[in-house]
VOPAGU-2260 file (C-alpha; in pm, 1 decimal, decimal comma):
REM VOPAGU-2260
SITE   aa  ch    i         X         Y         Z
SITE  MET   A    0   -5578,8   -2365,0  -13160,6
SITE  LYS   A    1   -5915,5   -2273,9  -13024,4
SITE  ASN   A    2   -6129,1   -1990,5  -12931,7
SITE  ILE   A    3   -6322,9   -1937,3  -12630,6
SITE  VAL   A    4   -6632,0   -1756,2  -12549,0
SITE  LEU   A    5   -6717,4   -1706,7  -12160,0
SITE  TYR   A    6   -7099,0   -1550,3  -12110,6
SITE  ASN   A    7   -7335,6   -1552,3  -11837,2
SITE  ASN   A    8   -7671,8   -1517,9  -11988,7
SITE  ASN   A    9   -7640,6   -1307,0  -12326,1
SITE  LEU   A   10   -7440,7   -1384,9  -12630,0
SITE  ALA   A   11   -7558,8   -1024,8  -12804,9
SITE  THR   A   12   -7214,1    -858,8  -12876,8
SITE  ASN   A   13   -7412,2    -524,2  -13017,4
SITE  SER   A   14   -7244,8    -324,6  -12743,6
SITE  LYS   A   15   -7053,5      14,7  -12752,8
SITE  ASN   A   16   -6855,3     -97,4  -12425,6
SITE  ILE   A   17   -6546,6    -304,7  -12594,2
SITE  VAL   A   18   -6243,3    -365,4  -12409,9
SITE  GLU   A   19   -5933,6    -520,7  -12610,7
SITE  ILE   A   20   -5650,0    -683,5  -12455,6
SITE  ASP   A   21   -5317,3    -773,4  -12594,7
SITE  LEU   A   22   -5113,5   -1011,1  -12385,7
SITE  SER   A   23   -4863,8   -1154,5  -12671,9
SITE  LYS   A   24   -4582,8    -930,6  -12595,3
SITE  SER   A   25   -4609,5   -1005,3  -12176,4
SITE  LYS   A   26   -4269,5   -1128,8  -12058,3
SITE  ASN   A   27   -4379,6   -1078,7  -11688,2
SITE  ASP   A   28   -4659,7    -972,9  -11461,9
SITE  LYS   A   29   -4582,2    -616,5  -11475,7
SITE  ASP   A   30   -4659,3    -626,5  -11825,9
SITE  ILE   A   31   -4971,0    -808,4  -11745,8
SITE  PHE   A   32   -5085,7    -585,2  -11490,6
SITE  ASN   A   33   -5007,5    -277,0  -11702,7
SITE  THR   A   34   -5175,1    -419,7  -11995,0
SITE  PHE   A   35   -5496,2    -460,6  -11786,6
SITE  LYS   A   36   -5482,2    -142,3  -11606,4
SITE  VAL   A   37   -5489,9      65,4  -11921,0
SITE  ALA   A   38   -5733,0    -176,7  -12078,2
SITE  PHE   A   39   -5997,2    -156,4  -11756,3
SITE  MET   A   40   -5872,8     195,0  -11635,5
SITE  PHE   A   41   -5757,3      59,9  -11273,2
SITE  PRO   A   42   -5736,6     291,4  -11025,0
SITE  ASP   A   43   -5390,4     478,5  -10916,9
SITE  TRP   A   44   -5411,4     290,3  -10588,9
SITE  PHE   A   45   -5344,0     -42,1  -10821,3
SITE  GLY   A   46   -5090,8    -208,9  -10636,0
SITE  GLU   A   47   -4960,2    -436,8  -10902,6
SITE  ASN   A   48   -5002,4    -778,4  -10757,4
SITE  TRP   A   49   -5290,0   -1023,4  -10798,8
SITE  ASP   A   50   -5491,4    -915,8  -10481,0
SITE  ALA   A   51   -5550,2    -581,5  -10621,6
SITE  PHE   A   52   -5587,3    -724,8  -10939,5
SITE  HIS   A   53   -5855,3    -923,0  -10865,6
SITE  ASP   A   54   -6028,6    -650,8  -10657,8
SITE  CYS   A   55   -5980,3    -411,6  -10992,5
SITE  MET   A   56   -6152,0    -664,1  -11164,9
SITE  THR   A   57   -6459,1    -750,8  -10983,4
SITE  ASN   A   58   -6492,0    -382,7  -10873,5
SITE  LEU   A   59   -6469,7    -184,0  -11212,0
SITE  CYS   A   60   -6405,6     163,3  -11227,8
SITE  PHE   A   61   -6636,6     251,0  -11496,6
SITE  SER   A   62   -6969,4     228,1  -11608,7
SITE  VAL   A   63   -7115,4     -17,6  -11867,4
SITE  GLU   A   64   -7434,4      -9,8  -12111,5
SITE  ASP   A   65   -7565,0    -347,4  -12169,5
SITE  VAL   A   66   -7315,6    -561,6  -12227,8
SITE  LEU   A   67   -6909,3    -570,0  -12185,8
SITE  VAL   A   68   -6758,9    -722,6  -12445,1
SITE  VAL   A   69   -6354,4    -821,4  -12355,9
SITE  LYS   A   70   -6163,4    -961,9  -12636,4
SITE  VAL   A   71   -5821,2   -1119,7  -12518,3
SITE  TYR   A   72   -5526,0   -1174,9  -12741,2
SITE  GLY   A   73   -5215,4   -1345,1  -12668,9
SITE  PHE   A   74   -5375,6   -1497,0  -12379,1
SITE  GLU   A   75   -5164,0   -1857,7  -12493,5
SITE  LYS   A   76   -4787,1   -1651,8  -12410,4
SITE  VAL   A   77   -4937,0   -1584,6  -12009,5
SITE  PHE   A   78   -5021,5   -1961,4  -11993,5
SITE  LYS   A   79   -4672,9   -2056,5  -12108,9
SITE  LEU   A   80   -4503,3   -1788,7  -11937,2
SITE  SER   A   81   -4702,4   -1933,9  -11624,4
SITE  LYS   A   82   -4970,4   -2124,6  -11542,2
SITE  GLY   A   83   -5027,7   -1953,9  -11226,6
SITE  TYR   A   84   -5089,8   -1589,2  -11357,4
SITE  ALA   A   85   -5303,9   -1786,4  -11642,3
SITE  ASN   A   86   -5516,1   -1932,4  -11360,3
SITE  PHE   A   87   -5547,7   -1618,4  -11145,4
SITE  ILE   A   88   -5661,9   -1395,7  -11486,3
SITE  LEU   A   89   -5889,2   -1670,8  -11575,8
SITE  ASP   A   90   -6038,6   -1717,1  -11245,2
SITE  ASP   A   91   -6144,9   -1304,0  -11291,8
SITE  LEU   A   92   -6233,2   -1341,9  -11648,9
SITE  ILE   A   93   -6492,1   -1621,7  -11583,6
SITE  ASP   A   94   -6634,2   -1458,0  -11269,7
SITE  LEU   A   95   -6671,3   -1114,2  -11482,6
SITE  ALA   A   96   -6853,4   -1360,8  -11735,5
SITE  LYS   A   97   -7067,7   -1465,6  -11474,7
SITE  GLY   A   98   -7169,8   -1166,0  -11348,7
SITE  GLU   A   99   -7003,1   -1147,5  -11026,9
SITE  ALA   A  100   -6814,4    -825,9  -11104,0
SITE  LEU   A  101   -6998,9    -467,0  -11004,1
SITE  GLN   A  102   -6955,9    -169,2  -11223,7
SITE  ASP   A  103   -6897,5     196,6  -11097,1
SITE  CYS   A  104   -7271,6     265,6  -11028,9
SITE  GLY   A  105   -7289,3     -65,2  -10826,0
SITE  ASN   A  106   -7486,9    -261,1  -11065,9
SITE  SER   A  107   -7334,9    -631,7  -11151,2
SITE  VAL   A  108   -7154,3    -662,7  -11488,8
SITE  ASN   A  109   -7300,8    -859,7  -11804,7
SITE  ALA   A  110   -6995,7    -936,8  -11979,2
SITE  ILE   A  111   -6911,4   -1171,5  -12257,6
SITE  ILE   A  112   -6551,5   -1248,0  -12253,2
SITE  TYR   A  113   -6347,1   -1378,8  -12585,4
SITE  LEU   A  114   -6018,8   -1594,0  -12540,9
SITE  TYR   A  115   -5833,9   -1635,7  -12905,0
SITE  GLU   A  116   -5564,3   -1901,3  -12974,3
SITE  VAL   A  117   -5533,5   -2083,1  -12680,4
SITE  SER   A  118   -5405,4   -2421,2  -12646,0
SITE  GLU   A  119   -5642,7   -2727,9  -12552,5
SITE  ALA   A  120   -5454,8   -2752,3  -12222,6
SITE  CYS   A  121   -5587,1   -2388,4  -12160,6
SITE  VAL   A  122   -5943,0   -2516,0  -12297,0
SITE  GLU   A  123   -5914,6   -2828,1  -12018,5
SITE  ILE   A  124   -5852,0   -2551,2  -11732,5
SITE  VAL   A  125   -6182,5   -2343,9  -11840,0
SITE  LYS   A  126   -6362,6   -2630,6  -11887,2
SITE  GLU   A  127   -6275,8   -2746,1  -11478,2
SITE  LYS   A  128   -6343,0   -2407,3  -11388,5
SITE  GLY   A  129   -6705,7   -2408,3  -11529,1
SITE  GLY   A  130   -6930,1   -2150,4  -11603,6
SITE  ASN   A  131   -7099,0   -2090,6  -11972,7
SITE  TYR   A  132   -6864,1   -2129,1  -12249,7
SITE  ILE   A  133   -6854,6   -2218,5  -12591,7
SITE  ILE   A  134   -6546,8   -2390,5  -12755,9
SITE  GLN   A  135   -6470,6   -2254,9  -13138,6
């Protein structure tokens, strides 16, 4: 198992903005949506589908000072559950790491994403999708 760090231009982790996501107990997409909804404070209008998920992940409902650090545990559970779900999540996490998401105040988000204990197959998908990453 490997760890992946996704980032844009800054690896500084001195941040008060830390979001932790534990997907290890996810059994379906509803569990995944609920976990992200709580962690990222999705709005009430979140429709629990992948399009709404994308909208909420690329337009955050909170402001971020400096760097947003996102720590994702149990991603391998989602990868085994559904490669489709895993791809949706990875696309949005990579976009977030690339600075393509906006925060509540309208500024882009500078984020660092940590994916802990993922398989080599997941690492290969991240490599294919591109962006800046470190494999540990």
